[in-house]
Every structure is written in structure tokens, then in C-alpha cells.
C-alpha positions in Angstrom: 0.1 -0.1 -0.3 1.2 3.5 -0.9 0.5 6.6 1.3 1.3 10.3 0.4 1.4 12.6 3.1 1.0 16.6 2.2 1.4 19.5 4.4 4.0 21.5 6.4 6.1 21.2 9.6 3.3 19.0 11.3 3.6 16.5 8.7 7.2 16.5 8.0 7.5 16.5 11.9 9.8 19.4 12.8 11.8 18.9 15.9 11.3 15.0 15.9 12.8 11.8 14.3 11.4 10.5 11.2 9.6 7.3 12.5 7.7 9.6 15.3 5.9 11.6 12.6 2.3 11.1 12.3 2.6 9.8 9.0 5.4 7.0 10.1 3.2 6.2 13.0 -0.1 6.0 11.2 1.7 3.2 8.6 2.9 1.5 11.5 -0.4 1.3 13.5 -2.5 0.2 10.1 0.5 -2.3 9.4 0.0 -3.8 12.8 -3.8 -4.1 13.3 -4.3 -5.4 9.9 -3.1 -7.4 7.1 -2.0 -4.5 5.0 1.9 -4.1 4.2 2.6 -0.5 3.7 5.5 1.3 1.7 7.3 4.3 3.8 5.0 7.2 3.4 5.9 9.7 0.7 5.9 13.0 2.3 6.0 16.4 0.4 6.1 18.8 3.2 8.5 21.6 4.5 8.6 23.6 7.7 7.2 26.9 7.0 5.1 26.2 3.7 2.2 27.8 2.9 -0.9 26.3 0.8 0.8 28.0 -2.3 4.5 26.9 -1.4 2.8 23.2 -0.9 1.6 23.7 -4.8 4.6 24.6 -5.7 6.6 21.7 -3.8 3.6 19.0 -5.4 4.6 20.6 -9.1 8.2 20.0 -8.2 7.9 16.6 -6.8 5.5 15.2 -9.4 4.3 12.3 -7.3 2.2 9.8 -9.4 -1.6 9.2 -9.1 -1.2 5.5 -7.6 -1.9 6.2 -3.9 -4.1 3.9 -1.8 -4.1 7.0 1.0 -3.6 10.6 1.0 -3.5 12.8 3.9 -3.5 16.8 3.6 -2.6 19.2 6.6 -2.2 22.6 5.8 -2.7 26.3 6.5 -1.1 27.1 9.7 1.8 29.2 7.9 -1.1 31.3 5.7 -2.2 32.2 9.2 0.7 32.9 10.7 1.8 35.2 7.7 -1.7 37.0 8.0 -2.5 35.8 4.5 -6.6 36.1 3.5 -8.9 33.1 4.2 -10.3 33.5 0.6 -6.8 32.8 -0.7 -6.5 29.7 1.6 -10.0 28.7 0.7 -9.0 29.0 -3.1 -5.5 27.4 -2.8 -7.0 24.5 -0.2 -9.6 23.6 -3.2 -6.8 23.3 -5.6 -4.6 21.0 -3.3 -7.8 18.8 -2.5 -8.4 18.3 -6.4 -4.8 17.3 -6.6 -5.1 15.0 -3.5 -8.1 13.2 -5.4 -6.1 12.7 -8.4 -3.1 11.3 -6.5 -5.8 9.0 -4.7 -6.3 7.8 -8.5 -9.4 9.6 -8.4 -10.8 8.0 -5.2 -12.4 10.9 -2.7 -12.9 8.3 -0.2 -9.2 7.5 0.1 -8.2 11.2 0.8 -8.3 12.5 4.9 -8.4 16.3 5.3 -6.8 17.1 8.6 -7.4 20.4 10.6 -4.7 22.9 11.6 -3.7 22.3 15.3 -3.7 25.5 17.9 -0.3 26.6 18.3 -1.8 29.4 20.5 -1.4 27.0 23.8 2.2 26.8 23.0 5.0 29.0 24.6 5.8 30.6 21.5 2.2 31.5 20.6 0.7 32.1 24.2 0.6 36.1 23.9 -1.5 36.0 21.0 -3.5 32.8 21.8 -7.0 34.3 21.5 -6.3 36.0 18.5 -4.7 32.5 17.0 -7.7 30.6 18.2 -10.3 32.4 16.5 -8.6 32.6 13.3 -7.2 28.9 13.2 -11.5 28.3 13.8 -12.2 29.9 11.0 -9.6 28.3 8.5 -10.7 25.1 10.3 -14.4 25.5 9.2 -13.1 26.6 5.5 -11.3 23.0 6.0 -14.7 21.1 7.0 -16.6 22.6 4.6 -14.3 21.9 1.6 -13.9 18.4 2.9 -17.6 18.0 2.9 -18.2 19.5 -0.4 -15.9 17.2 -2.1 -16.7 14.0 -0.3 -13.2 13.8 1.7 -13.0 12.3 5.2 -12.4 15.3 7.8 -10.4 14.7 11.2 -10.4 17.4 13.7 -7.1 17.4 16.0 -7.9 21.2 16.8 -9.5 20.0 20.4 -6.5 17.6 21.0 -3.6 20.0 20.3 -5.1 22.2 23.0 -3.8 19.7 25.7 -0.4 20.8 25.3 -1.4 24.0 27.4 -1.5 21.6 30.2 1.0 19.0 29.3 3.9 20.2 28.4 5.3 16.6 27.3 2.8 16.9 24.2 5.1 19.3 22.8 8.7 18.9 21.1 12.1 20.5 22.8 11.5 23.6 20.3 8.2 24.4 22.4 6.4 24.8 19.6 5.7 21.9 17.4 4.2 18.6 18.6 6.0 15.5 20.4 5.8 12.0 19.7 3.2 12.0 22.3 0.9 14.7 20.8 1.1 12.9 17.2 0.3 9.6 18.8 -2.7 11.0 20.0 -3.6 12.7 16.5 -2.9 9.0 14.8 -5.6 7.5 17.0 -8.1 10.0 15.7 -7.0 9.8 11.9 -6.4 5.9 12.5 -10.4 5.6 13.2 -11.1 6.9 10.4 -7.9 5.4 7.7 -9.0 1.8 8.9 -12.5 2.0 7.5 -10.9 3.0 4.1 -9.2 -0.4 3.4 
């Protein structure tokens, strides 16, 4: 089985080992809990990427359209750079179209994951309320587009807030998720992913 993970620092796993990222943890869980065998995830993701930069990264990587599973988690850097939500919506739709294509046209094999709340981290705490409100708006756009395009939607926004009370859910940089946080995300994503196969 082939899995393509599209995104930014939350997908590539800034500040954690590769095997601790959510795509690798997801593949490990899917493989161990079923008869499925997965290749190592193909990740097109980079710390700091916006939707527009992910589009460019995909164009450069030119992935094939033969993936059994595609996840898409993108948008936090659009919010951080104060890009318009209209731009996010338009580019997210383009990314969704491409994700469906990479899943061989099967919308049911694409999972859109919500943007986590970095306002609960030491990095974002001074702007926590603003970040919360803006990311809720971004995630509402994501949820609506997931429904419109018949994709699976996995909301990890509330889960990410646990880092405010549990520092071990953050990596050493006090901004990005730790292996433990990714594990919590995987539990949610896995519940959807296992219904696909």
C-alpha cells in the first residue's frame, strides 16, 4: 500500500525523528493492526510552507496518481503570515483536487486534517485568543471543503489544546508536537483510515 502525506512542519515532523511523525506512526499502526503492508510514507512537506508553497512543492515532486491513501494538513503558515482566508480557500480547493487525483480519483481515500492550535504553546501564548479565533475560521473552511468534495475530515484542533497543560506533548522547540502528541492525532486519523481499507 502507498501513502502520500502532504503538508508543512506538522507533517514532516519538525523537531522529532522521522519515525515519530504522524505519517510514519499511522503506517505502523495500520500495518500492525491489519493484514495490510505499507511502503514508507512519501511526504511532500516542509516547515514554513503555506498552501501556495505546497502547490509549488507538489509541482516539483510530481507524485504519481497511484496512492491508496492521501492526507492533507496545511494552512497554519497562511494564518501566521496573515494571508487572506479567501486565498486559503481557493488554494486549499486546488490542493484537494490534486489530492483526489493522487488517490487515483478516489475521494474516499483522502483525509483532510484540521490545523492544530499553536496558540497554546509558549511560542504563541501571547496571541492565543487571536490564533484560536483565526484557526477556527480556517478549520471551518477546511471542514466545509471536505464535505463539499466528499473527503474524510479529522479534527485534531481540540486535541492540540492539551499541550497547554501537558508540556510533554510539545517537542523540544516548545512549538511543534512531540511524538506523544502525534500519537494522539494518529488515534483519531486511524479511526477513519481503517474504514478505508
